[in-house]
N, C-alpha and C positions, 0 to 999 in steps of 0.2 A: 563265279568270279575266277577264271582261271588262273591257277598261281603262277603259269608262266608270264605272265603279263609283267610281274612284279620283282624287284630286286631283292625285297626283304619285306617282313611281316608289316612294319613301319609303311612302309611305300603301299603295301596292300589297303592299309586302312587309308592314306590320303587319296588314292585313286576311286575307291568306294566311295567317300564320300563326296569326294568332288563331282562325279558322276551324279550321286545321288540330287546334289545342290543342282547341277545343269538340269536335271530330269524335274526338277521341285518337288522331288518325293517328301513328303511329310513326315516328321520324324517319328510319330508312331509306327509307321512301315517300314524303318530302316531295320535291315536284318542282323541285329547287333550280335545275337548269340551266334550265328554263323560266323560273322565276321571274326568275334573271338576265338572261335573253333578253329577257324582257318588260317587265323593271322594272329597268333600268341605274341603279344610284346607288352611292354610296360605302359601304364597309365598315363605317364608323361609322354611318351610317343604318341599315344592316343591324342592326348590334349594338343600336341603340336600338330597334328592331321588337321582338327576342327578348328584351331586357330588360324593356320595358314589358309584356310579356304578365302579368308579376306584378304582381297588385293587392295590395299589403300591407293596405290598408283592407278589403278584402272577403273575402280570404282569410286565414286565420290561419296556413297553411303554402303552402309552395312546391309548387307542382304538379310531380310528377318528371318529367313530360314536357318542361319548361324546360331544365333543365340538359343534357337529352339533345339537344334541338333546338340549344342552344349549341355543344355537342360537334361535332354534325355540320355547322353552318355554319364553324365554325374549321377542322375537318379538310377540308372541301369548298373550303376558300380563301375563300369568301364573305364571312367577317371574319377580322379578326386578333386575338392576345391584346391588343395595345394598345388596340384599339377596343373589346373586350367590356371591358377596366378600366377605359377612360375613361367608356364609357356608364354602367357601374355606378356610376362615381364621381358621374355627374351626375344620376343618377336614384333614389339610393340615400336610402331613408327614413332609414338608420342614419348617413347622412353630412348629409343635410340637416335633421334636427330632431332633439330628445331623445326617445327612445320614451316613451309612457305605460306606467304601471305593467302594465295589460293587456299591451302588446304585449312589454314584457319578460319578463312570465310566460309568453308564447308562446314568446318565444326561449330561455327556458331549456329548453323542451320539444322545441320543433321547430328542425333546422338552418334559419338564414336563407337567402336568395338569395346573399348575398356569401360565406358560408361554404362554401356548395355551389359556387360558382363558383370561388373559391379552389382548392378542393380539386381539382376537374375539371381546372383549367389545370396543376396542380403535377403531375397522373397524366400528363397528353398529354407535359409536358416531360421527366419522367422516363424515362417507356418510348419517348422518342426519336420519338413520332409526328408531330411537327413540325419543318419546317428550322429550322434555327439561325437563320435571317435574322428569323423572326417574333418570338422572344423575345431574342436579342442584337442589340437595335436601339434607336436613340434615342429612339424613342416607347414602347415597352415599359419602358425604364430610366425615363422622366420619369415615367410613369403610375404605376407601381410606387411609385416615392419620394413622388409627391402623396400616393398612399395611406396611405402609412408616415405623412406628415406629418397627414393629415386623422385618422387612427386615432388619434394620439397625442392631439391637441386633442380628440378625444372621450373619450378616458380622462381626459384631465386636468379634462374638465367633470364627470365621473362622480364622480372621486374629491373633487373640490371640494364636491360635494353630499353625499358620504359624509363629509367632514370637518366640514360645516356641521350636519349631522344627529349630531354625536358619534360617529361610526363610524369608528373609527381602524383597525380591524384590517384589512390586506391581504388578498388572497386572491382566489378565481376569482369571476367576476361572472357576469352575465347574458349579456353579449356575449363571454366568454373565448374560444368557439369561433370567434368572426370573427378575434380577435385574431391567434390562435395559428395558424390556418389562413393568414392573411396573412403570418405570420412564416417558414412552411413554404414557402409560394409563393416568396417572396423568396431564400429559402436555395435552393431546387430549381433557379432560374434563375441568381442571381450566383453560386452555388456550383459551376455545370458548370466543367469545366476550360477546355472550348472558349469559355466567356465571355471568358477572358482575352484573347481576338483582339479584344474591344472596345477595348483601349487603344491599337489601330491607327488607329482614327478621331480625326480630329483635334480634333473637339469634347470626348474624353474626359479630357484631361490639365485642363482648366482647370474641368471639373464633377465630377471624382472626389472630390474632399475633400468638397464640399457633401453629394453622396449618401453617403459614409461617415459623415459627423456626424449625418444624419438617421437613418441604422441606427442607429449607436451611441446615440443620444437615445431611438429607440423602445426599442431592448433595455432602456435604464438605467429608463425613466418607465413603460413599459407593462408589458413582462413580467416585470420585477423586481416590480412592485408586485402583478401577479397571482399572484406565485410559482409562475410558469410552470415546466414542465419545459425548456422551451427557452431559458431565461433564458442569455444569453453567448454564443449560438449567432451571432447577427448581430455582436457583438464580434469574435469571432474570425473572420468573413469579413473585416472591414474589416482585417485582419492580412495578409491573403494578396493575392496578385495578382488582378485588376488595381488594386484599389485601394491598394496599397501603393505608396508613393513609391519610383522606382529612379533609380540614380546615372547618370552619363554612359555607362557600359557596359552600362545596361540590366540592371544587377543590383540586386534589390529591397534598400531598405535597413530594417533592423530596428532598434528601440530596445535598449536593452541589456537590461531587463526581459522583452522578448518572447525574446531569445537564450536569457537564463537558463531562462525557462519550457520550454525543450525539453529542460533538462539533467534526467534523472528523478533521484529521490531514490534514494541508496543507503543503507540501513542498516547501521549499524556493531555490529559484535559486540564485545564486551568479552572480549578474548583474554587468555590467560596472558601472551603475548608484548608486548602493548602496554605495559601497567604495567612490566614487566621493562626494556624499553629506556628507559623514562622513568627509572626509579629507577637504573639502571644508569650514565645520563649524571650523575645527581646526586651519585654519589659516586667515579666514575672518576677526577676532577681535584681541584680544589678544592672541596672538600663544597658542596653547593648547596641545604641543607637546613633553610633556615629554616622553624619552626612553622607560620606561617600559610600559606605557599605550598605545602606539601606537603599540608597539609589542605584546601586550596581545590582542590589539583588531583584527589583522588581523590573529592571531594566532588562536582565539576563531571562529573567521569568517571562516577562511579555515581548522578547525579542524586539528590544528597543522602541516598540510602540509607546510614546508618552500617554497618550489618552487611556489605554488599557492600564497602563502603570498607577499612573494616577488615580483612575477609578478603582482598581482593586485595592490601592493602600487606604483609600476614604472607607472602603466597605468594611476591610479589614480593622480599620482603626475602632469603627464603633462595634464591629463584632467583639473585638476583645473588652470592649468597654460593658457590653451588653453581658458578656461572660462572667466579669468580675461582678455585677450587681446582682446576676442569678446566681452566684456561687456565695454570695455573702462576704465577698472580699472588698477591701478597701479600693475606692475608685480614685482616688486623688492622684495618683500619679498618672494612669490613663488619663483621666480628664486634661490633667496638664500637657500630655503627650499630644492628645487632640488639638486642644486650643493652642499651643505655644509651638509645638515641634513639628506637626503636620503641615501647617501652613508654610513653614520654611522649607521644607521637603519638598513640597509642591511648586514652590516659586523656584527651586533648584531645577526641578523637571520640566518645568514649562520655559526656562531660561532661554530656549533656542527654538521653541514653539510659535505659531502664528498669532497675532494679537487676539485677544478675547478666547484664545485656547482655553485656557485656565476655566473662565467663567461658566463656559458651554460644559465643560467636563463636571466641574463642582454641581451646578444644577441639576444637569441630568442624573449623577450619581446619588446626590445626597436625597434626592423625592425619592429615590427606591430604598432608601434604608428605612427601617421599621420602628418608629418611636414607641411601639407598644408591644414589646415582647412577651407579655403575659396576656391572659384575657382578661376584662375587665373585672370579673368577679374574683380572681384568684388573689390571693395574700400577697402584698408587698407591689401589686401591679401598678397603683399610683404611683409610688416613689419611684419604681424604676422608669416610668413614662415621665416623671419631672426631672430626672438626672439628665435623661437622654436630651430631652427638649432643650435645658437648660445648657448643655454642652453644645449642642447643635447651634445654637444661637450665639455662643460664645466664639465657637468657631468661625461661624460666617463673620462676626463683628473682626476677629483676626485676621482673616481673610481679606476684608474690607481695606483693613489696615496697610496688609503688604499688597493691595492693590492686585489682588487676585480675581475678585468680582465686585461689583458697583454696589453702591449701598442700596439702589432700588431692588437689585436682586436679592440681597441679603434679607431686607425687609419682606419682601413677598414671600420668601423660602421660610420664614419664622416668624409668624404673623400675630403669635400670643403675647398680648400684652404683658403676662407674668414672665414670660421667657426674654425679654428685650434687654438688652446689655448696653449700658452706657458707653460710648466711644471712647477709647483711649488714645493717647499720644504715642506716636512710634518712638520708641527707644532706639540709639544707636550705641555701641560700644565705645566711639570715641568721645561721644556728646557726654555720655555718663562717667567716665573715667576724668573728663574735664570738671564735672559736677563735684565728683567726689574726692578730688586731688587732694583738698585741703577743708575737707566737711567731714568729718567722722559721724557726725549725726545724718547726715544725707546718705553716706554710706551705709551704716545701718539699714536706713529705711529703704535702700534700694535693694538689700538683701533681702530683706523681708517681703517684697515685691516678687521674689522668684516663686512665691505660692500663687500669684494670681494667673488669672486665666484671660488676660488680655493680649496674647501673643508676641510679649517682650521677653519671656524669659530667656531666649536664646542671646538677647543684646545684654542683658544682666548677669547672665553666667559669664560672656566674654570678658566684661567688665570686671567682675569679681576676680578672675583669674590675672587679667591685666594688673589691677590694682595690689593684690598678692605679691606678683612678682616684682613691681616697683618696690612694695615695703620691704622684701627679702632682700634686694638690691642696695637700697637706702637704709637697711638694718634699723629700720624703725619699728620694732619691736613692740612698742606699746600700741599703736594702732595696729598692728597684726593682731595684738590680743583682744581687742575688740571685735575683730573680724570672726577670728574663732570664739569668742562669747556667745555672738549672734549664732553662727551657726551650731553650738553646742546647745543653745536654748532650744532650738527646733532643727534636729538632727535630719529630719524627715526632708528639709530643703534640699539636703545632700541628693535626693533621689530624684530632684528636678535638676538640679546643678550637672549630674553625671548622665543627662540626656543630651548635653552639649560637649562635655570633655571627657577624658579618660581621666581615670584615677590618678595617674602618675601626673596629669598637668597641674593638679593641686596640691600633691603629697610632696613631688620631687623637691619644690622649694622650701617646703615646710621642712623636709629632713635635712636639707643641706642648713637651714637655720638652727636646728638641733645639734647637728654634729659639728657646727662651726662656732658654736655658741663662746662667746669670750666672756670670761669670767676675771673680773679686776679686782683683785684683794684689797687694792686702795680705795675702791670708791666708798660714797658716804653711807650708803644703806642699798642691803641685799635682799630684802622681802620682795619688793616691785619686781627686780628682775627675776627672782625666784617664780614668781606668780606669772609672767608673762611666758615664763619657759613651761611652766604648769598647765597654761591655758592651749599652748599650741600643741605640747605634747599629747593632752588628753583628746584634743581633736584627731589627732592622727591615730591615737587608739581607737577612738571612738568609729572613725570610717574603716578602718581595718576590721574592726568586729562585724560592723553593720553588713558589710560585703565580703567577709570571710576572706580577705585578699591573700593570695598567695604571693612568693617571692617575685614570680613573673608576673603577677599583676600590680605589684606596688609601685613601681617606678627605679629611679636610679638612687642608689644610697652606697656610701662608703660600706665596703664587705666587712671591715674589723671596727666600723664605728659605733657610737653610741647607738644610731636607730637599729641597726642590725641586731645589737644585743637585746635591746628592749623588745622589738617585735617579734623576733625569731630565736632567740636565746632561751625561750620557756621560762624566765624570770627564776634561776637558779641560784641557790645558796653556796656559798663557799666557806671552806672551814680556814682558820685563822693561818694555816699553815699556806693556804693556796692564796691568800691575800697579801699585796706588797705592805711595806711599811708604811706607807703613804695612806693606804687604804687602812691599814688597822688603827692609824691615829685619826682618821676620819670617822670611823665607826665610833671609837670611842667618845670623840666630841659628840656624835649624835646621839648614844647610849645616856652620856652625861646630861646633855642638855634636854632628854625627853624626862628620865628619870630619877636625875639628881634632886634631893630634897634640901629646904633651910632648915633652919632651928625650928621653925614654925611646921615642918613636915609637909611644906607645898613646894612644887616643882619649880625650878629655875626657868623653864621655856626655853624656847630655841632664838638665840639672839643672834646678831650680826656674827660675834665671836665662831658661832659654830658653821655660820653659812659662809663666811669669809675665807675659810680654808677648805673649803669643798664645793666644787662647781656644782650646777644641776645634775650634770650626767654622770658624776660619780657618785652623787648619792643616792638616785635610782636604780643604779647598778647594784649598790650597797643594800637595799630594802629587803630583798629576801633573806638576807644574811641579818640584818637587823630584827627581822621577825624571829628567826629561828633563835638567835642569842636572848633575844627576850622571852621565849617559852621556854629556854633552857634554865634560865636564870629562876624564873618561875617555878618550874619544876624541881629545881634543887633546892629551893627555899632562900635561895638569896635576893629575891625579890616578891615582894606580895603580889598578888592578882591585881587588887586595887591599884597599885601603884602602877603596873603595867597598864591597866585601863586608862587611869589618869595621865599617864604619860603619852598614850598613842591618840589621846583624843586632840593633839597638836597637829597629828596626822590628817584631823579633817577639817584643817583651816585651808584657804584656798592654795595658797602658795604651794603647800604639800601635798594636796588631796590626790592626785594622781597615783601617789605611790601605794594607794590602797588597793590599785590593780595588781601590783607585783605583791603585794604582802598577802591579799586574798588567795590569787592564782597560787600563791606557794603553799597556802594552807589547804587547797584543794588537792594537791599533789601529794600532801601529807598524810599517811597510813592513820586512821584513828586507833586501830587495833595494834599497830608494832611500837608506838612510841608511848601509849599509855597517859597521853597528856588532853584526852579530850575534854575533861570538865574546862581546861585552862582556854582551850581554844575557843569553846562555848560561849565563854564568858567574854573573850576578845572580840568574837564575832558580833556579840550582843552589843557591844560598845560602837564597833565601826559600822553596823547596819542601821543602828538608832541614832543618829548625829541629833546634840541638843541645838544647834545654831538654827536659828532662822533666818541667815544671811541668803539674799535671794542666788548671789553667785554660788555660795555654797551647796545650795540646793539643786542648782542646775547641774554643777558637774558632780554631785553625789548622785544623782539619777542617771547620768552617762555612765558612772562607772558600775552601777548597778546592774545596768543593761548588758555591761560587757562581762561581767562575772556571774549572772544570774544562773545560767544553764548549768554550769559546771558545777557551781557550789550547791545548787538543789540536788543535784544528782549525788554528790561528796555526803551531804547531809541525809538523804535517804539510805546510805550505805550505812550510816552511824546509827541510824533506827533500826536498821537489820542486825546491827551488832551488839547495840546497846539498847534494848528496849525501854530501860529504864531512862533516857535520854529523851523519848519521844517527844513529850511535851516542850522542851526546850528547842529542839530541832525542828517540829513545826512552826514553832513561833516564828524562827527564823525564816522557814519556807515561805510563811505567809507575807512577809514582808518582801522578799524577793520575785514572787510570784508574778504581781503587776508588771513585772520589767522582762518576762520570759518573752519571747519570740519579737524583739524589737529589731532583727536582723533582717535582709533582705537577700535570702539565699535560697538555694534550692533543695536545702535539707528540709526533710517532711517535719511537719508538726504534730503528725500522728503517729503515736507509738506503735497503733496497729499495723500500720502500713509498712512495719520492719520485716516482715515473714516473706520469704521467696515467693512462694505462691500466692500469696495475695495481691504484690506488687505486679507479678507477670499477669496475672489474671485482671487487673484494673487496666493495664495497658491494652491487653488484647478487646477488652471491651470498650476502651475509647477509640481504638482504630475502629471497629464495626458501628459504635454510634455513628462517628465521625462520616464513614463513608456512606453510611444510609442516609444523614442529613445532606450531604452534598448529591447524592444521587437525585433528591429531590428539588435541586438547585438551590439549595440553603433557605426554603421558603417557610421550612417549619419551625418548631421551637429548638434553638440553638443547645445543642447538649452541653452539659457543663464539662468543662475540660481545664486541666492544670497543667502546666509542662512541669510540674514537680514530679508527676507520675513516672515519667522518664528517668528522673535521676533518682527517684527512689527503686524503679526496676534494676536499674545498672548497679547502684547502690549494692543491693541485696542479691540478685543473681549475676553480674556481671555483663560485660558489653557483647559478648558471644550470644549469651541467653536472649537479651532483649533484641538484637539483630536476626535471631532466627525467628522471635515471634514476628517481627515486621515481614521478614520473609515469607513465612507461612500465610500469614494475612493477605498478603499479596497475591499469593499462588491460589489462595482461596476464592479470592473476590474476582481474580481474572478467571477462573473456570466458572465463576457465577455470571460472567459478560460484564464485570462490573472493573477491569483491569485499567482501563484509563483512569479512572477516577481514583481508586486504591493506589495506583501509581503515584497520582500528584500528593495523596495524603502521606504516603509512605517517605517519599522524597522530603517533603517538608517536616517530617519528624527528623530524619536522619541530618538534614541540612540545619535545622534549628541551633542557633547559637546557645553555648552554654558559657558562664563566666570563666569558668575556669580553663578552657579551652579556645577562648576568643581572641582573634587577633583582627584589629580594625586594617580596614583598606588603605589607612594611611600608612600604618604600620608597616603593612607587606611591601609597599612601594618605597618606603625608604630604605635606599641602598646603603645609607651611610652605616647603619646598626644592623646587624644580623638578629633578627627577632628570633630568640630560642624557641624550641618547641614545645609547646605546653601540653597540659595531659591529654591522654589519649581520649578519642570519642568515638562513637558508634561509626561515623564516617571513615575511621581508621581501619577499623575491623572489616567493613564491607571493602575497603579497598584490598586489604589484606586476602580476603577469601575470595574474591573476584579476580585477584593475580593468579592465585593457582588453579589457572585454567583445567589442567588435567585432573584435579578433583571433583571436576563436575560430573565425570563420568560415573561417579559414585553416587550421585544423588538422583531421587526421581526427576523426570521430565521438566515438571511442573515449577519443582522448587530452584532445578537449576537456571531455568528457564527467569524466574522471577529474580533470583540472585543478579543475574547478568544484567536484566531491563532494569532493576533498581540502581546497579551501579552505573550504566550509560546515563541514566536521569540525574543521578547526584553529580556525575562528571561534568554533564551541560550545564546545571545549575550554578555549579560552583567555579565558573567562566568569570571573566572580569571583562566588564563592558567598556568598551573604547570611550562612549560617552562619559560614564564615571570616572575613569582615569583623567579626561580632559578637564573634569571639573575640579582635580586635586591640583591643578596649576593656577586657579583662581585664590588669591590670597583670602583666607578666614581668620577669624577667631582663633580656631584650633590651631591652624598652621603657624599664625604669629606666636600663638603662646609656646608652641611646639620649638619653634626656630630660638626663641627666646633662653628655653629652658637648655636647648641644646649649647647656645652660646656661652650661657653662663657656667656650665659643665666643659668648658674647653674643647667642645667638639666645631667642627668647622662643615660648612656644607658647599665648600669651593670643589667644584669639579663634580659634584655629585649628579648623576644622572640615573634615569629609571631604568632597572633592567629591561632588555627588548623583549623577553618573554612577557611582561606584563601586557606587551601591546597585542598579544596572541589571544583571541577571545576564546579558544578551547583552553588555555591554559587554567590550571587549578592552583587553589592558593597553598596546597601542601607540597611540597616537593622532596618529602624523606622518602618515601617510597618510589622506587623506579619501576614505573609501566611503560617504559618506552617499547616493549615488545608485545605488549598487550593492546589491542585497538578494539574497545567495546562497541564501535560503531562500523567494523570494518565490513559487516553485512547487513544493515539496518534495512534492506531491502530483500534479503535473500530468502529463499522459501524453506521451509523443514520439510524435507521429505521422509517420511518415516516408514514407506511401504516399498517392496522392491517392483519398479516398475519397466526394468530394462525389456522383458519380455512383451511389452505393447508395440504397435506401430510408433515408428518416430513422429508421424505427423500427430497422433493422439497425445504423445507425451508433451509436445510441444503446446499443447491446448490446456496444461496445467493451471489452474486458479487458484491464487494463494489465499483468496476468501476463504475457501474451502478446506483450509488447514486448521487441524484441532490436533491438541496434545492430551496425550493420555496421563494425567498425573501420576497412576499408581505405576507407569513404567520407567523404565530407565532410558533417555533419549539417545544415550552415547553407547549403549549395548554393542557388542561386536555385529550383530545381524540387523541392528533397528537404524544404526547410522548410515545412510547411502547418500553420496554425493550425485545427485542425478544427472547421468549423462546427457539429458536433453535441455540441461538448464545451464545458461554460460557463468563463468566465473567473473565475479565482479573485482578485476584485476586490471590495473592499466597496461596500456602497450609496452612501455618501457619495461616493466616487470617481466611481460612475458618473452619480450623477445630477449632477455637477459640470459635465456636458458640456451639461445642458439650458438653461444660461445662453446660449449660444452658437447654440441651434438657431432661434431665431427670426429673428434676423438673416441666418443663413443661407439658410434657406427663402424668406425674402421676395423675393428674386430669384436661385431656385436655377438656373431654366433659362432667364434672362433672355437675348434675342437669342438663340434656338435657331430655325433654320428647321425646322420640320417639315413632312412630307409634305402633309398637309393643311393648308394655310394659313388656311382658314376656322375651324378649330377654335379655342374660347374656352376657356383655360386658368386663366383667373382664377375662382377658387371661393370667393375671401372677398368 
């Protein structure tokens, strides 16, 4: 080819390649070496020569030899990727001007040169036919970024035309092939694992953010508008190295949402064990069974499916009863729940269901409940079967009474003659209050019926609270004393009563009575008012002790009033310097009345003169001081012990008997060793613990007092035995008196002293989880494992919430690796969501916007939220543990939601609400203008608002896949075929390590259009100077195409 025909080397290349194209010379026959020797020029000039071979104005399609020539030139090193892309950018008709309608129609039929060049270069990169230095360079990165920018602007012009023409629909256009092939080329280069090495180049740090922004904008504004299958791929690329920001140690920094996206969703099974665990916790201590909260839990659990919620509740109730029978615990409270509370809950659930829906659900569910949990030859099998069948019969009769099932169906389901239960009359709260208004005997009889199994306990509870409120309002303390006496005679009735009310509903009116007690010094006699005060006070003390109520659980009382001093002042004694003159005078009168003797050596007793100048509140505040002064008088010899014993016998009279609580608890706090008065205290205790009176009222009250003081007093006496072995006989005789009164409380505190060890409680918890998972895996068909909610309390008390949470997470991770994840997740979620008295807040309290409910004690759920909120810390955990933590947190958050149906039910007037409204009114609070907080109508809202989780979305990628392998080198079509079912997590690895966390470029980002389009606002500013100051190899290149 003579040199004389050309004006320059670049022209020589153009002429040579043009002649070759005209002669249809195949690319392998091109004399590239000769051309390079004859016409030495830049690689960009050679790229221009081959790109300009295509004349879009003359030829409607691309000559197939042109891409072949480009491939040959690139492979021979005559030109490079960056030169080809830059030349294509400079001469592309697609970039230079808006195509005509004719050209657009051709573009939809024939692949353009741009599309073919992009595809050609992508194949060369993927098949590793080019050295990495060609595509991992500053020039190639810049040119690709400029192509993304120009293509985005072209798409914006096209979209603008469509919008102007009234074509609002997004979708594929005439140049979709160019846009998508450009995207795939970028992925093939930027997605190469070895492309990360570009971060070693000094210019990369200052430019990578601008490049990432351009990629994100192209993805959001071009691919999304085209509804391309590759939408989100460029977004994911920017989340990996080398675009990812790294810390000072070279470790990539991930946003919280990005880390959470790597946690796969874990479907939760609704196992039989899950609801059993939760309901067991509701009934194992103080009943936590308010209607709204229970309905809410089951409706949320079963996604508002009333039939499933009812069935689950019935089965769980009988499971809890079976568990109590097999564990040797008292089943009375649980039987009452099944027969009295459960029908009311079912009635509420089916209130909006179809007619006869309840009968079908109860019939199908109850027929599947096993009435023989033990094999016939096992010890106790007969007793367990009889209790279950009797409970089933009582439950069915209660359902008949509440019109949940027909009498025919009930008889068919419980055919045993021995199990038949007589039909009961259905009570109503209003009817009972009318009957008991002026009939104390009827009121006492009704209260005793709380222990019945006829389905009327709810109405009786409502009546009782209504009567108490009326009596308090009318200041009828005589009748109120009778009510308190009935409950004191059988304090276990409170366990049933509290299934329908909160402790504050009963206690708040009694607090007000005690705090506002009027003491008239001019009245004719003082012993009856003292006795009425004593009965009310003792019931308050007994209920507080039985359920170990905290200040937040106790209800409303005056902060500096009598109740606050007695209940939470720890019965402290005062020195004479700390007492007022009036208190000193009152104390002197009591000492004189108890211990002063006449000429015959007998005490004068407690007369009206002593009580007239001392209100009952003042007396009980002085009781510890009275005991202390008495002991000091005996110790100093001013009074004999016999005199003290004789005087304190007056304290055993019913009208003063509650003073023993203060006196005995004061003795408990007194050191046996420091004060050297052990002999005196033992003799005083002997007198107070062995009453000589046979009065029924006194015996009832004395037993109630011993139940309150037995545990601390026995502990104190055992300390005395250790310090004074010579007093063992006296101490053990007193311990024998107190022992029958132990464990009369219904709290979560462990009764087994061996459970106090840290390792023991943790091991028991781990064992319980394993057994429950195994039982649930078999569909709950085997023998129910013995489970007690106290194991959670014992573990948290001995080891702390963090240790217990760790055990739960570890077990969830282990069970997930054993392919029992959904079952284990349900059980672990139930354990975390199980209510505890100290942290329990009813749905009624949560929805009350008048009074802000103070935060109660911490619970496992709080610790879970704290750990899950610290998303960055997940990178330090093994993958299985991190996944278990987040999956558990998601499940707990979902279960903690508030059901709209449960909220609707709050608007229905109930006995609970009427009681609460009356209490609020009596306390001077008004409900005018009160509204439910809007957040309560959000089904995703959680009960606890103390922790801010606004920036943490545990469900951000419930369907996202976890990619732990570097797959960028695979063909894009193969990557798109990834199957989430094949995903496995290696529990021994850290899923968040720098090299293991990869956001697959071939998986779309789960982000809304608005969020993605929001990036476009910053793109123009970023692209204006995207590579300002860069010194490229070809200094003569002009990169300003604007």
